[in-house]
C-alpha positions, -999 to 999 in steps of 0.1 A, spaced: -441 -492 265 -429 -508 297 -461 -529 300 -487 -546 278 -521 -528 277 -551 -550 285 -587 -548 272 -608 -528 296 -579 -511 312 -574 -476 299 -540 -460 295 -535 -426 311 -510 -398 308 -490 -389 339 -513 -361 350 -545 -382 347 -529 -411 364 -518 -388 393 -554 -376 396 -565 -412 402 -566 -427 368 -597 -409 356 -603 -377 338 -634 -370 360 -634 -343 386 -640 -368 414 -607 -385 407 -624 -417 396 -634 -428 431 -669 -444 431 -674 -457 466 -709 -469 458 -697 -493 431 -669 -506 453 -693 -513 482 -717 -531 458 -688 -552 445 -677 -561 480 -712 -572 489 -714 -594 457 -681 -609 466 -692 -616 501 -723 -634 490 -703 -655 465 -678 -664 492 -707 -674 515 -721 -697 489 -687 -713 484 -682 -717 521 -716 -733 524 -706 -759 498 -672 -766 513 -682 -766 550 -720 -765 554 -720 -770 592 -697 -741 599 -718 -717 577 -750 -726 596 -733 -719 629 -721 -685 615 -756 -676 603 -770 -685 637 -745 -663 654 -753 -634 630 -790 -639 636 -784 -638 674 -764 -606 671 -791 -590 650 -817 -600 677 -796 -585 705 -791 -553 684 -829 -550 678 -836 -555 715 -811 -528 724 -826 -505 699 -861 -511 714 -848 -503 749 -832 -471 737 -864 -459 721 -884 -469 752 -860 -448 774 -864 -418 751 -902 -420 752 -901 -424 790 -878 -394 793 -901 -372 771 -931 -382 793 -913 -372 825 -905 -337 812 
């Protein structure tokens, strides 16, 4: 074998490997799991950053909260415009 197999890493034949490394019909792609793993990694990185540079993380959170507030106000305005347009019809 040209490589050393590791625990938890299955070995596939050429056909299965070409399908995406899984014998399943979906080709082994599980986007939901990947997204969850990315979110977990993001939260861990945020914790590390807060330990290493606490002032910068606070500033980032404030910016994120400000963006969320602007987004909510925009959403409210759009809903109000739609309601107003329905009343005028």
